[in-house]
C-alpha positions as CSV (number, residue, x, y, z in Angstrom):
1,M,0.0,0.0,0.0
2,A,1.3,3.4,-0.9
3,E,2.1,5.9,1.8
4,K,-0.6,8.6,2.1
5,T,-0.1,12.3,1.7
6,T,0.4,14.2,4.9
7,I,-0.2,17.8,5.7
8,K,1.3,19.9,8.5
9,F,-1.1,21.1,11.2
10,R,0.0,22.6,14.5
11,G,3.5,21.5,13.6
12,Q,2.6,17.8,13.1
13,D,2.5,15.7,10.0
14,V,-1.2,14.5,9.8
15,T,-3.1,12.2,7.4
16,L,-6.7,13.3,6.9
17,A,-9.2,10.7,8.1
18,Y,-12.9,10.5,7.6
19,P,-14.6,8.2,10.1
20,L,-18.3,8.6,10.6
21,L,-17.7,11.2,13.3
22,A,-16.0,13.5,10.7
23,F,-19.1,13.2,8.5
24,K,-21.4,14.0,11.4
25,R,-19.3,17.1,12.2
26,L,-19.6,18.1,8.5
27,E,-23.4,17.9,8.8
28,K,-23.3,20.1,11.9
29,V,-21.5,22.8,9.9
30,G,-23.9,22.6,7.0
31,V,-22.3,20.1,4.6
32,K,-24.6,17.3,3.6
33,L,-23.3,13.9,2.6
34,S,-25.4,14.1,-0.6
35,E,-23.4,17.3,-1.6
36,L,-20.1,15.4,-1.4
37,E,-21.2,12.9,-4.0
38,N,-21.1,15.6,-6.7
39,M,-18.1,17.4,-5.3
40,G,-15.2,18.1,-7.6
41,D,-12.2,20.5,-7.7
42,D,-14.0,22.7,-10.2
43,N,-17.0,23.5,-8.0
44,M,-15.4,23.7,-4.5
45,D,-15.2,27.1,-2.8
46,I,-12.7,28.0,-0.1
47,E,-15.3,27.7,2.7
48,L,-16.1,24.1,1.7
49,L,-12.5,23.2,1.3
50,G,-11.8,24.5,4.8
51,K,-14.7,22.5,6.3
52,L,-13.6,19.3,4.5
53,I,-10.0,19.7,5.8
54,W,-11.2,20.6,9.3
55,A,-13.4,17.5,9.4
56,G,-10.5,15.3,8.4
57,L,-8.4,16.8,11.2
58,S,-11.2,17.1,13.8
59,C,-11.0,13.6,15.2
60,Q,-7.3,14.1,16.0
61,F,-7.6,17.8,16.9
62,N,-10.9,17.9,18.6
63,D,-10.6,21.6,19.4
64,A,-9.6,22.8,15.9
65,T,-11.9,25.3,14.2
66,V,-12.7,25.9,10.5
67,D,-11.1,29.3,10.8
68,E,-7.9,27.9,12.3
69,V,-7.7,25.4,9.5
70,L,-8.2,28.2,6.8
71,L,-5.6,30.3,8.5
72,A,-3.1,27.4,8.6
73,Y,-2.8,27.1,4.8
74,D,-2.4,29.4,1.8
75,I,-2.8,29.1,-2.0
76,S,0.6,27.3,-2.5
77,D,-0.8,24.4,-0.3
78,L,-3.8,23.7,-2.5
79,E,-2.3,20.9,-4.6
80,T,-1.1,19.0,-1.5
81,L,-4.5,19.6,0.3
82,S,-6.4,18.4,-2.7
83,K,-4.3,15.2,-2.9
84,A,-4.7,14.6,0.9
85,L,-8.5,15.1,0.6
86,N,-8.8,12.7,-2.3
87,E,-6.8,10.1,-0.5
88,G,-8.7,10.6,2.8
89,F,-12.1,10.3,1.0
90,G,-10.9,7.3,-1.0
91,S,-10.0,5.6,2.3
92,A,-13.4,6.5,3.8
93,A,-15.1,5.0,0.7
94,G,-12.9,1.9,0.9
95,K,-11.0,2.5,-2.3
């Protein structure tokens, strides 16, 4: 199995993970599971990107906020974040 892409958060290398708790937290911030089925890089805004990354970090960093996550990354991180998201969601879907 190939090693997963990690991102830095609070000085730690982290792999995004999406157990059911992460999806529950996404629903609490207004992201429905049905919306994720049609999600693609071409129709994702920054707010949604921040929420998805936050959810993938939230089980390891329970006190993290969406704003903290958005502040932690900049435009040069988008490629790595996208790759980490795709891998994280792939693992959640069993791919």
